[in-house]
C-alpha positions as CSV (number, residue, x, y, z in Angstrom):
1,X,50.9,28.1,-3.4
2,X,49.1,29.0,-6.5
3,X,47.5,25.5,-7.3
4,X,46.5,25.2,-3.5
5,X,44.1,28.2,-3.5
6,X,41.7,27.0,-6.3
7,X,41.6,23.6,-4.8
8,X,40.9,25.0,-1.3
9,X,38.4,27.4,-2.6
10,X,36.5,24.7,-4.5
11,X,36.5,22.4,-1.5
12,X,35.0,25.3,0.6
13,X,32.3,26.0,-1.9
14,X,31.4,22.3,-2.0
15,X,31.2,22.2,1.8
16,X,29.1,25.4,1.8
17,X,26.7,24.0,-0.8
18,X,26.3,20.7,1.2
19,X,25.8,22.7,4.4
20,X,22.8,24.4,2.8
21,X,21.5,21.1,1.4
22,X,21.8,19.5,4.8
23,X,19.8,22.4,6.4
24,X,17.1,22.0,3.8
25,X,17.0,18.3,4.6
26,X,16.7,19.0,8.3
27,X,14.0,21.7,7.6
28,X,12.1,19.0,5.5
29,X,12.2,16.5,8.3
30,X,10.9,19.0,10.9
31,X,8.0,19.8,8.5
32,X,7.3,16.1,7.9
33,X,7.4,15.4,11.6
34,X,5.0,18.2,12.6
35,X,2.9,19.0,9.5
36,X,2.2,16.0,7.5
37,X,-0.7,14.6,9.5
38,X,1.7,12.8,12.1
39,X,2.1,10.1,9.5
40,X,4.8,8.4,11.6
41,X,2.4,7.4,14.5
42,X,0.9,4.0,14.4
43,X,-2.1,4.5,16.7
44,X,-4.6,4.9,13.9
45,X,-6.5,1.6,14.4
46,X,-10.2,0.8,14.0
47,X,-12.4,3.7,15.4
48,X,-14.7,3.4,18.3
49,X,-17.6,1.2,17.4
50,X,-20.8,-0.3,18.9
51,X,-22.5,-3.4,17.6
52,X,-25.7,-2.5,15.4
53,X,-29.1,-3.9,16.5
54,X,-29.5,-5.6,13.1
55,X,-26.4,-6.7,11.3
56,X,-26.4,-5.9,7.6
57,X,-25.6,-8.4,4.8
58,X,-22.2,-8.5,3.3
59,X,-20.9,-9.9,0.0
60,X,-17.1,-10.9,0.3
61,X,-15.4,-10.5,-3.0
62,X,-12.0,-12.2,-3.5
63,X,-10.2,-11.9,-6.8
64,X,-7.7,-14.9,-7.3
65,X,-5.3,-15.7,-10.0
66,X,-2.8,-18.6,-9.3
67,X,-3.3,-18.3,-5.6
68,X,-3.2,-22.1,-4.6
69,X,0.0,-21.5,-2.6
70,X,-1.6,-19.1,-0.1
71,X,-5.3,-20.0,-0.2
72,X,-5.0,-22.7,2.6
73,X,-3.7,-20.0,4.9
74,X,-6.3,-17.3,3.9
75,X,-9.6,-18.6,2.6
76,X,-10.5,-20.7,5.7
77,X,-10.2,-17.3,7.8
78,X,-13.0,-15.9,5.7
79,X,-15.2,-19.0,5.6
80,X,-15.1,-19.2,9.3
81,X,-15.9,-15.6,10.1
82,X,-17.9,-15.2,13.3
83,X,-20.5,-12.8,11.8
84,X,-24.1,-12.5,13.2
85,X,-25.6,-11.3,9.8
86,X,-25.9,-12.8,6.4
87,X,-22.5,-13.0,4.6
88,X,-21.3,-14.9,1.6
89,X,-18.0,-15.4,0.0
90,X,-17.5,-14.9,-3.9
91,X,-14.1,-16.0,-5.1
92,X,-13.3,-15.1,-8.8
93,X,-10.9,-17.6,-10.4
94,X,-9.3,-15.2,-12.8
95,X,-7.8,-17.7,-15.4
96,X,-5.6,-19.6,-12.9
97,X,-3.4,-22.5,-14.1
98,X,-2.8,-23.9,-10.6
99,X,-6.1,-25.3,-9.6
100,X,-7.0,-22.2,-7.5
101,X,-10.8,-22.6,-8.1
102,X,-10.9,-26.4,-7.2
103,X,-8.7,-25.9,-4.2
104,X,-11.1,-23.1,-3.0
105,X,-14.1,-25.5,-3.4
106,X,-12.1,-28.2,-1.4
107,X,-11.5,-25.8,1.4
108,X,-15.1,-24.8,1.6
109,X,-16.0,-28.5,1.8
110,X,-13.5,-29.1,4.6
111,X,-14.1,-26.0,6.7
112,X,-17.8,-25.2,6.0
113,X,-18.9,-21.8,7.4
114,X,-19.9,-19.0,5.0
115,X,-21.3,-20.0,1.7
116,X,-18.7,-20.0,-1.2
117,X,-19.3,-19.2,-4.9
118,X,-16.4,-19.9,-7.3
119,X,-16.8,-18.5,-10.7
120,X,-14.5,-17.2,-13.7
121,X,-15.1,-14.0,-15.6
122,X,-13.2,-14.9,-18.7
123,X,-10.5,-12.6,-20.3
124,X,-10.7,-8.9,-19.6
125,X,-11.7,-6.7,-22.5
126,X,-9.6,-3.8,-23.7
127,X,-9.2,-1.0,-21.1
128,X,-9.6,-3.1,-18.0
129,X,-6.9,-4.3,-15.7
130,X,-7.2,-8.1,-15.0
131,X,-7.7,-7.8,-11.3
132,X,-10.5,-5.1,-11.6
133,X,-12.2,-7.1,-14.2
134,X,-12.3,-10.1,-11.6
135,X,-13.5,-7.6,-9.0
136,X,-16.2,-6.4,-11.4
137,X,-17.4,-10.0,-11.8
138,X,-17.3,-10.8,-8.2
139,X,-19.4,-7.6,-7.3
140,X,-21.8,-8.6,-9.9
141,X,-22.3,-12.0,-8.3
142,X,-22.6,-10.4,-4.9
143,X,-25.2,-7.8,-6.0
144,X,-27.5,-10.7,-7.0
145,X,-27.9,-11.1,-3.2
146,X,-28.4,-7.5,-2.6
147,X,-25.8,-7.0,0.2
148,X,-25.6,-3.7,2.0
149,X,-21.8,-3.9,2.2
150,X,-19.0,-5.4,0.1
151,X,-15.8,-6.7,1.5
152,X,-13.0,-6.5,-1.1
153,X,-10.1,-8.6,0.1
154,X,-7.2,-10.2,-1.6
155,X,-6.5,-13.9,-1.8
156,X,-3.5,-13.6,0.3
157,X,-5.2,-11.9,3.3
158,X,-6.0,-13.8,6.5
159,X,-8.7,-12.4,8.7
160,X,-9.2,-12.9,12.5
161,X,-12.5,-14.5,13.2
162,X,-14.1,-11.3,14.3
163,X,-12.6,-9.2,11.4
164,X,-15.8,-8.7,9.4
165,X,-17.8,-8.1,12.5
166,X,-15.5,-5.3,13.6
167,X,-15.3,-3.7,10.2
168,X,-19.1,-3.5,9.8
169,X,-19.5,-2.3,13.4
170,X,-16.9,0.5,12.7
171,X,-18.5,1.5,9.4
172,X,-22.0,1.6,11.0
173,X,-20.9,3.5,14.1
174,X,-18.8,6.1,12.3
175,X,-21.0,6.5,9.2
176,X,-18.3,5.5,6.9
177,X,-18.8,4.5,3.3
178,X,-15.4,2.9,3.1
179,X,-13.4,1.3,5.9
180,X,-9.9,-0.1,5.0
181,X,-7.3,-1.6,7.1
182,X,-3.7,-1.8,5.9
183,X,-3.0,-5.5,6.4
184,X,0.0,-6.5,8.4
185,X,2.6,-7.7,5.8
186,X,4.7,-10.7,6.4
187,X,8.2,-9.9,7.9
188,X,10.4,-12.9,8.3
189,X,13.3,-12.9,5.9
190,X,16.1,-10.3,6.1
191,X,14.9,-8.4,3.0
192,X,11.4,-8.3,4.4
193,X,12.6,-6.8,7.6
194,X,14.4,-4.1,5.7
195,X,11.8,-3.3,3.1
196,X,8.3,-4.1,4.3
197,X,7.9,-1.8,7.3
198,X,9.4,1.1,5.2
199,X,6.8,0.2,2.6
200,X,4.0,1.0,5.1
201,X,6.0,4.0,6.5
202,X,6.3,5.5,3.0
203,X,2.6,4.8,2.1
204,X,1.6,6.6,5.3
205,X,3.8,9.5,4.4
206,X,2.1,10.0,1.2
207,X,-1.3,9.4,2.5
208,X,-1.5,10.3,6.2
209,X,-4.2,8.1,7.8
210,X,-5.5,10.9,10.0
211,X,-6.3,13.1,7.2
212,X,-8.2,10.4,5.3
213,X,-10.6,9.9,8.1
214,X,-11.7,13.6,8.1
215,X,-14.9,14.6,6.3
216,X,-14.3,16.8,3.4
217,X,-10.5,16.1,3.4
218,X,-8.7,16.0,-0.1
219,X,-6.5,13.1,0.9
220,X,-7.9,9.7,-0.2
221,X,-6.5,6.2,-0.1
222,X,-7.3,2.7,0.8
223,X,-5.4,-0.6,1.3
224,X,-6.6,-3.1,-1.3
225,X,-6.1,-6.2,0.9
226,X,-9.1,-5.1,3.2
227,X,-11.8,-2.7,2.0
228,X,-15.2,-2.7,3.4
229,X,-17.5,-0.7,1.0
230,X,-21.0,0.3,1.3
231,X,-22.8,-1.0,-1.8
232,X,-24.7,2.2,-2.3
233,X,-21.5,4.2,-2.2
234,X,-19.9,1.8,-4.8
235,X,-22.9,2.3,-7.1
236,X,-22.7,6.0,-6.7
237,X,-19.0,6.1,-7.4
238,X,-19.4,3.6,-10.3
239,X,-17.0,1.1,-8.8
240,X,-15.2,-0.6,-10.4
241,X,-16.1,0.8,-13.9
242,X,-14.8,4.2,-13.1
243,X,-11.4,2.9,-12.2
244,X,-11.2,0.0,-14.7
245,X,-7.8,1.0,-16.0
246,X,-6.2,1.7,-12.7
247,X,-2.9,-0.3,-11.8
248,X,-3.1,1.1,-8.2
249,X,-6.6,0.1,-7.7
250,X,-6.9,0.7,-4.0
251,X,-6.0,4.4,-4.2
252,X,-8.1,4.9,-7.3
253,X,-11.1,3.3,-5.6
254,X,-10.8,5.5,-2.5
255,X,-10.5,8.7,-4.8
256,X,-13.7,7.6,-6.7
257,X,-15.6,7.2,-3.5
258,X,-14.5,10.5,-2.0
259,X,-15.1,12.2,-5.2
260,X,-18.8,11.0,-5.1
261,X,-19.2,12.4,-1.6
262,X,-18.2,9.3,0.5
263,X,-16.7,9.3,3.9
264,X,-13.5,7.2,4.2
265,X,-11.4,5.7,7.0
266,X,-8.1,4.1,6.7
267,X,-5.7,2.7,9.4
268,X,-3.4,0.0,10.5
269,X,-4.6,-3.6,11.0
270,X,-4.4,-5.4,14.3
271,X,-5.6,-8.9,13.1
272,X,-5.6,-8.7,9.4
273,X,-2.4,-10.3,7.9
274,X,-0.9,-11.0,4.5
275,X,0.5,-14.5,4.2
276,X,2.2,-13.8,1.0
277,X,6.0,-14.3,1.3
278,X,8.6,-12.1,-0.2
279,X,11.8,-14.0,0.7
280,X,14.2,-12.4,-1.8
281,X,14.9,-8.8,-2.7
282,X,13.8,-9.6,-6.2
283,X,10.3,-10.5,-5.1
284,X,10.0,-7.2,-3.1
285,X,11.6,-5.2,-6.0
286,X,8.9,-6.6,-8.4
287,X,6.2,-5.8,-5.9
288,X,7.2,-2.1,-5.7
289,X,8.5,-1.5,-9.3
290,X,5.4,-2.8,-11.0
291,X,3.3,0.2,-9.9
292,X,5.8,2.9,-8.7
293,X,5.9,4.8,-12.0
294,X,2.1,4.5,-12.3
295,X,2.0,6.2,-8.8
296,X,3.7,9.1,-10.5
297,X,1.3,9.1,-13.3
298,X,4.0,8.2,-15.9
299,X,5.3,11.7,-15.6
300,X,9.1,12.2,-16.3
301,X,9.1,15.6,-14.4
302,X,7.3,14.1,-11.4
303,X,9.8,11.2,-11.4
304,X,12.8,13.7,-11.5
305,X,11.2,15.6,-8.6
306,X,10.6,12.4,-6.7
307,X,14.2,11.1,-7.2
308,X,15.5,14.6,-6.1
309,X,13.2,14.7,-3.1
310,X,14.1,11.1,-1.9
311,X,17.9,12.0,-2.3
312,X,17.6,15.3,-0.2
313,X,15.3,13.9,2.5
314,X,16.8,10.4,3.0
315,X,20.3,10.4,1.5
316,X,21.7,13.8,2.3
317,X,21.7,13.4,6.2
318,X,24.3,10.4,6.4
319,X,26.3,11.9,3.5
320,X,26.4,15.3,5.3
321,X,27.4,13.7,8.5
322,X,30.3,11.7,6.9
323,X,31.5,14.4,4.6
324,X,31.3,17.1,7.3
325,X,33.3,15.0,9.7
326,X,35.8,14.1,6.8
327,X,36.3,17.8,5.9
328,X,36.2,19.3,9.3
329,X,32.8,21.1,8.8
330,X,31.2,20.7,12.2
331,X,28.0,22.6,11.1
332,X,27.5,20.3,8.1
333,X,28.1,17.2,10.3
334,X,25.8,18.5,13.0
335,X,22.9,19.3,10.5
336,X,23.2,15.8,8.8
337,X,23.2,14.1,12.3
338,X,20.2,16.0,13.5
339,X,18.3,15.2,10.3
340,X,19.3,11.6,10.4
341,X,18.2,11.5,14.1
342,X,14.7,12.9,13.3
343,X,14.3,10.4,10.5
344,X,15.4,7.5,12.7
345,X,13.0,8.5,15.5
346,X,10.1,8.9,13.2
347,X,10.7,5.3,12.0
348,X,10.8,3.7,15.3
349,X,6.9,3.4,15.9
350,X,6.5,1.5,12.6
351,X,9.3,-0.9,13.6
352,X,7.6,-1.4,17.0
353,X,4.3,-2.1,15.2
354,X,6.0,-4.8,13.2
355,X,7.9,-6.0,16.2
356,X,11.2,-5.5,14.5
357,X,14.6,-4.7,16.1
358,X,15.1,-1.0,16.6
359,X,18.6,-1.1,15.1
360,X,17.0,-1.2,11.7
361,X,15.8,2.4,12.1
362,X,19.2,4.1,11.2
363,X,19.2,2.0,8.0
364,X,16.2,3.8,6.7
365,X,18.4,5.8,4.2
366,X,19.7,2.5,2.7
367,X,16.1,1.3,2.3
368,X,15.1,4.6,0.8
369,X,17.9,4.2,-1.7
370,X,16.5,0.9,-2.7
371,X,13.0,2.4,-3.2
372,X,14.6,5.2,-5.3
373,X,16.1,2.6,-7.6
374,X,12.9,0.6,-7.7
375,X,11.1,3.7,-8.9
376,X,13.7,4.5,-11.5
377,X,13.4,0.8,-12.7
378,X,9.7,1.1,-12.8
379,X,10.1,4.0,-15.3
380,X,12.6,2.2,-17.3
381,X,10.3,-0.9,-17.6
382,X,7.4,1.4,-18.7
383,X,9.5,3.1,-21.5
384,X,10.7,-0.4,-22.6
385,X,7.1,-1.2,-23.1
386,X,6.9,-3.8,-20.3
387,X,4.6,-1.8,-18.2
388,X,3.0,-2.8,-14.9
389,X,2.0,-6.4,-14.2
390,X,-0.5,-8.3,-12.1
391,X,-0.2,-12.1,-11.9
392,X,1.4,-12.5,-15.4
393,X,-0.5,-9.8,-17.1
394,X,1.2,-6.6,-18.3
395,X,-0.2,-3.1,-19.0
396,X,1.9,-0.8,-21.1
397,X,-0.6,2.1,-20.9
398,X,-3.9,3.0,-19.2
399,X,-6.0,1.7,-22.1
400,X,-3.8,-1.2,-23.1
401,X,-5.1,-4.8,-23.8
402,X,-3.4,-7.0,-21.3
403,X,-0.7,-9.3,-22.7
404,X,-0.3,-12.7,-21.1
405,X,3.2,-13.1,-19.7
């Protein structure tokens, strides 16, 4: 009888602690559902717009490093844009070794359409990330034509024929200095189905789209694959020089534009798609881990808080349900089930947007555990001196000279 009481008491204390943690998780989910800008909704699309009487000129800047595999599916969509005004494409071949530049010229000869300029900026100097150095060179080429707007788009992004037209009309109608669309990422392999919709879901949770579009709001973000930026706003915010060291360049760009008084808009795309495949978990892991710790500003305390927060919000609900049922604690199991149910329901709109089966929604805790591990791995790589990477270049600290990998 003596040994039974301490074991029983310890078990009760453990269940009680889990009960309170599960209650905290449910409270967190109710707050996220109602007070975090309705991040889970997917109806933030291009705002109402009317066509301008005079279409402004646009310079399209495409940084490209070893992109020969995706250019045939993306570049023609830019060259054949149905845009009534003057537009020109500037592809910056950033030290490619796979014939990216020559392939771009060949595609231009084959498809015609908008004029294409292909140029190379040389190696980035100290303090610049390679992609932003390429963007700087492209913006310099575009500014020689004095465009009113710049479209910054990645080499893997395919645009519908009227994409540029719709972006410009939205910017002019709403008076936006920056209009960005979160391109629809490829979702074909099993791992893409599990990880990609959650990636956009987590991004929207961090940067609720509805808040970004409000004038004077503090939240600022953009999606780097598709950013229409007013040239005057770029000059006022000193883009890209002011963010030359940024690894997460799209968010840094949006913050710089907002900090200089700019009006932003960010939403989900309807006909702007990424054609880059991520068939294996390893590919998706590299995509996330290369910048996850930079998102946390390389701060160990923020990392610890993030890991704890992910665990409480995403992992506790299923654990509380299973443990509560196993130990006969109905309250613990009920709180875990309710939190898991709210989490699952909030994920359904994103799965519908990506046209994925809804049975993936209850698996969000598993996907969140992958993101937790990716974030920790990002920190480990940072402290091992490997840093973030973009197309073979690594950056071990914000002012580091890039090393060729």
